C-alpha positions as CSV (number, residue, x, y, z in Angstrom):
1,X,96.0,-20.7,11.9
2,X,96.7,-21.2,15.5
3,X,95.1,-18.7,18.0
4,X,98.6,-17.7,19.4
5,X,99.7,-16.7,15.9
6,X,97.4,-13.7,16.0
7,X,97.4,-11.0,18.4
8,X,94.0,-11.2,20.0
9,X,92.3,-7.8,20.1
10,X,90.7,-8.0,23.5
11,X,89.3,-4.8,25.2
12,X,92.5,-4.3,26.9
13,X,94.6,-4.6,23.7
14,X,92.2,-2.3,22.0
15,X,92.6,0.4,24.7
16,X,96.3,0.1,24.5
17,X,96.1,0.6,20.7
18,X,93.9,3.6,21.2
19,X,96.5,5.1,23.6
20,X,99.3,4.1,21.1
21,X,97.6,5.5,17.9
22,X,95.6,8.4,19.2
23,X,98.1,9.6,21.8
24,X,100.3,10.8,18.9
25,X,99.8,12.6,15.6
26,X,101.8,11.7,12.5
27,X,105.3,11.5,14.1
28,X,107.8,14.3,13.0
29,X,110.8,13.4,10.8
30,X,113.7,12.3,12.9
31,X,117.1,13.7,12.7
32,X,119.8,11.6,11.1
33,X,121.6,11.0,14.4
34,X,118.2,9.7,15.9
35,X,117.5,7.4,13.0
36,X,120.9,5.9,12.8
37,X,120.7,5.0,16.4
38,X,124.0,6.7,17.3
39,X,122.8,8.0,20.6
40,X,123.9,5.6,23.4
41,X,121.2,3.7,25.3
42,X,121.8,3.3,28.9
43,X,122.0,-0.5,29.7
44,X,120.0,-2.0,32.4
45,X,119.8,-5.6,33.7
46,X,117.3,-7.8,35.4
47,X,118.9,-6.8,38.7
48,X,118.1,-3.2,38.1
49,X,114.5,-4.1,37.2
50,X,114.0,-6.3,40.4
51,X,115.6,-3.7,42.7
52,X,113.3,-0.8,41.4
53,X,110.3,-3.0,41.6
54,X,110.9,-4.1,45.2
55,X,111.0,-0.4,46.2
56,X,107.2,-0.4,45.9
57,X,106.7,-3.4,48.2
58,X,105.5,-3.4,51.8
59,X,107.9,-4.9,54.4
60,X,105.9,-8.1,54.5
61,X,105.8,-8.5,50.8
62,X,109.6,-7.7,50.5
63,X,110.2,-10.4,53.1
64,X,108.2,-12.9,51.2
65,X,110.1,-12.2,47.9
66,X,113.6,-12.2,49.6
67,X,112.7,-15.6,51.2
68,X,111.5,-17.1,47.8
69,X,114.7,-15.7,46.1
70,X,116.9,-17.4,48.7
71,X,114.9,-20.7,49.0
72,X,117.1,-22.9,46.9
73,X,119.9,-24.4,49.0
74,X,120.5,-28.1,48.3
75,X,118.8,-31.3,47.0
76,X,116.8,-31.2,43.8
77,X,118.0,-27.7,42.9
78,X,116.3,-27.6,39.5
79,X,113.0,-28.3,40.6
80,X,113.3,-26.1,43.7
81,X,114.4,-23.3,41.5
82,X,111.5,-23.9,39.0
83,X,109.1,-23.8,41.9
84,X,110.6,-20.5,43.4
85,X,110.4,-19.0,39.8
86,X,106.8,-19.8,39.3
87,X,105.8,-18.5,42.8
88,X,107.7,-15.3,42.3
89,X,106.0,-14.8,38.9
90,X,102.7,-15.4,40.4
91,X,103.3,-13.0,43.1
92,X,104.3,-10.2,40.8
93,X,101.4,-10.8,38.5
94,X,98.7,-11.1,41.2
95,X,99.8,-9.0,44.1
96,X,101.7,-6.0,42.7
97,X,99.8,-3.4,40.5
98,X,102.9,-2.6,38.5
99,X,104.6,-5.9,38.6
100,X,104.6,-6.8,34.8
101,X,108.3,-6.6,34.4
102,X,109.4,-8.8,37.3
103,X,106.4,-11.1,36.4
104,X,107.8,-11.4,32.8
105,X,111.3,-11.9,34.1
106,X,110.5,-14.8,36.4
107,X,108.2,-16.3,33.8
108,X,111.2,-16.2,31.3
109,X,113.6,-17.7,33.9
110,X,111.3,-20.6,34.6
111,X,110.9,-21.2,30.8
112,X,114.6,-21.1,30.1
113,X,115.1,-23.7,33.0
114,X,112.1,-25.9,31.9
115,X,113.3,-25.6,28.3
116,X,110.0,-26.5,26.7
117,X,108.9,-24.9,23.4
118,X,105.4,-23.9,24.8
119,X,106.8,-22.2,27.9
120,X,109.7,-20.4,26.0
121,X,107.3,-18.9,23.2
122,X,104.8,-17.9,25.9
123,X,107.5,-16.0,27.8
124,X,108.8,-14.5,24.6
125,X,105.4,-13.2,23.6
126,X,105.0,-11.5,27.0
127,X,108.0,-9.3,26.1
128,X,107.1,-8.9,22.4
129,X,103.5,-7.9,23.0
130,X,104.7,-5.1,25.3
131,X,107.5,-3.8,23.2
132,X,105.5,-1.6,20.9
133,X,104.2,0.7,23.5
134,X,107.5,1.1,25.4
135,X,109.0,4.5,25.1
136,X,111.9,4.0,27.6
137,X,114.8,3.0,25.4
138,X,116.7,1.1,28.1
139,X,113.7,-0.9,29.0
140,X,113.0,-1.5,25.3
141,X,116.5,-2.9,24.8
142,X,116.2,-5.2,27.7
143,X,112.9,-6.5,26.8
144,X,113.9,-7.1,23.2
145,X,117.1,-8.9,24.3
146,X,114.8,-11.2,26.5
147,X,112.5,-11.9,23.7
148,X,115.2,-12.7,21.2
149,X,116.9,-15.1,23.5
150,X,113.6,-16.9,24.3
151,X,112.6,-17.1,20.6
152,X,116.1,-18.4,19.8
153,X,116.0,-21.0,22.5
154,X,112.6,-22.2,21.3
155,X,113.9,-22.3,17.7
156,X,116.7,-24.6,18.8
157,X,113.9,-27.1,20.1
158,X,111.8,-26.6,16.9
159,X,113.5,-25.0,14.0
160,X,110.5,-25.3,11.8
161,X,108.2,-23.2,14.0
162,X,107.3,-20.2,11.8
163,X,105.6,-18.2,14.6
164,X,108.8,-18.3,16.6
165,X,110.7,-17.1,13.4
166,X,108.3,-14.3,13.0
167,X,108.4,-13.4,16.7
168,X,112.1,-13.3,16.7
169,X,112.0,-11.0,13.6
170,X,109.4,-8.7,15.3
171,X,111.7,-8.5,18.3
172,X,114.4,-6.9,16.2
173,X,111.8,-4.5,14.6
174,X,110.2,-3.4,17.9
175,X,113.3,-3.4,19.9
176,X,115.4,-1.4,17.6
177,X,117.2,1.4,19.1
178,X,115.7,4.7,17.8
179,X,114.2,3.0,14.9
180,X,117.8,1.8,13.8
181,X,117.2,0.8,10.1
182,X,119.8,-2.0,10.4
183,X,118.0,-3.7,13.2
184,X,114.6,-3.1,11.5
185,X,115.6,-4.6,8.3
186,X,117.3,-7.5,9.9
187,X,113.9,-8.3,11.6
188,X,112.1,-7.7,8.4
189,X,114.4,-10.2,6.6
190,X,113.7,-12.9,9.1
191,X,110.0,-12.5,8.7
192,X,110.2,-12.4,5.0
193,X,111.7,-15.9,4.9
194,X,108.4,-17.1,6.3
195,X,106.3,-14.9,4.2
196,X,107.9,-15.9,0.9
197,X,107.5,-19.6,1.7
198,X,104.0,-19.2,3.1
199,X,102.2,-16.1,1.7
200,X,98.9,-17.2,3.7
201,X,100.8,-16.9,7.0
202,X,98.9,-13.8,8.3
203,X,100.9,-13.4,11.4
204,X,103.9,-12.9,9.1
205,X,102.0,-10.5,6.9
206,X,100.8,-8.5,9.8
207,X,104.3,-8.1,11.3
208,X,105.6,-7.1,8.0
209,X,103.0,-4.4,7.8
210,X,104.0,-3.1,11.2
211,X,107.7,-3.5,10.1
212,X,106.9,-1.3,7.0
213,X,105.3,1.3,9.3
214,X,108.3,1.4,11.6
215,X,110.7,1.6,8.6
216,X,108.8,4.3,6.8
217,X,107.8,2.1,3.8
218,X,104.1,3.0,4.2
219,X,103.0,1.7,0.8
220,X,104.3,-1.7,1.6
221,X,102.7,-1.6,5.0
222,X,99.4,-0.7,3.4
223,X,99.8,-3.6,1.0
224,X,100.6,-6.1,3.9
225,X,97.9,-5.0,6.2
226,X,95.3,-4.9,3.4
227,X,96.0,-8.5,2.8
228,X,95.5,-9.4,6.6
229,X,92.2,-7.6,6.9
230,X,91.0,-9.3,3.6
231,X,91.7,-12.6,5.2
232,X,90.8,-11.5,8.7
233,X,88.2,-8.8,8.7
234,X,87.7,-9.1,12.4
235,X,91.3,-8.4,13.2
236,X,90.9,-5.2,15.1
237,X,94.6,-4.4,15.5
238,X,95.2,-4.9,11.7
239,X,92.1,-2.6,10.9
240,X,93.3,0.1,13.3
241,X,96.9,-0.1,12.1
242,X,95.8,0.2,8.4
243,X,93.8,3.4,9.4
244,X,96.8,4.8,11.1
245,X,99.1,4.0,8.2
246,X,96.8,5.6,5.7
247,X,96.6,8.7,8.0
248,X,100.3,8.9,8.0
249,X,100.2,8.7,4.2
250,X,97.9,11.6,4.1
251,X,95.2,9.5,2.7
252,X,92.4,10.8,4.8
253,X,89.4,9.1,3.1
254,X,91.0,5.7,3.4
255,X,92.0,6.3,7.0
256,X,88.4,7.3,7.9
257,X,87.1,4.3,6.1
258,X,89.2,2.0,8.3
259,X,88.5,3.9,11.4
260,X,84.7,3.5,10.7
261,X,85.5,-0.2,10.0
262,X,87.2,-0.7,13.4
263,X,84.2,1.0,15.1
264,X,82.0,-1.9,13.9
265,X,84.3,-4.3,15.7
266,X,84.6,-2.7,19.0
267,X,82.2,-2.8,21.8
268,X,83.8,-0.4,24.2
269,X,82.1,3.1,24.1
270,X,85.3,4.9,25.3
271,X,87.2,3.6,22.4
272,X,84.6,4.4,19.9
273,X,84.6,7.9,21.3
274,X,88.3,8.2,20.7
275,X,88.0,7.0,17.2
276,X,85.2,9.5,16.5
277,X,87.4,12.2,17.6
278,X,90.1,11.1,15.3
279,X,87.7,10.9,12.4
280,X,86.4,14.5,13.1
281,X,90.1,15.7,12.9
282,X,90.5,14.1,9.6
283,X,87.3,15.5,8.1
């Protein structure tokens, strides 16, 4: 199994998970209109993202960004544009605290232009890995659209890449508007194509577990996630998610069991403290 096929549970990811899981209790049942996704989502585009991000720049930073954006004029346009995209991505990543969205955008634009499977899947994963914790519906829709397009372009280059197929399906699941069941099921079906052919693909099994959680199929989520932790006992995200699903099911003993298992895998004292608080609430 390739490393990129599994979401690496670094300390930063674990902290994000703690905020994601412990910042909420079992979510309340949604109204039918919310579940159906009938409520319109205000559309935004890359220009909206860039203009909003630029508002936080100093005059010298803004001048630098504008210069790069307008640096392509003549000659070898493709390579000039690629170079500009890479420089812009680096700037937003390294020089601006809240620069993730423009960083991801320019990384994606460079990948589309370069048209290599490696760069396309890297950019797609940037968007996918940040979809789960995104509460803003407009941003979620934009990020999901970017991820889908990148995975689809990568699959045109290599139709047999199961990781890209799973990533594409996950983009539908986590990018769905208000948990739209049609979009969620569309994503699940794409991942099932991989899992049915290769039941040992733990990336697919994990994403199906998350899909079951999103769609409310908690028993299926437990089944998939249990399979993942049996094969990958050190997968912190799978262990924490299994604890969360059992908590949603009302199975307090199992939830505590998996929260305790997660503690053994985590070195961050602050995260362990948050888990202990959760366990205490369940006892």
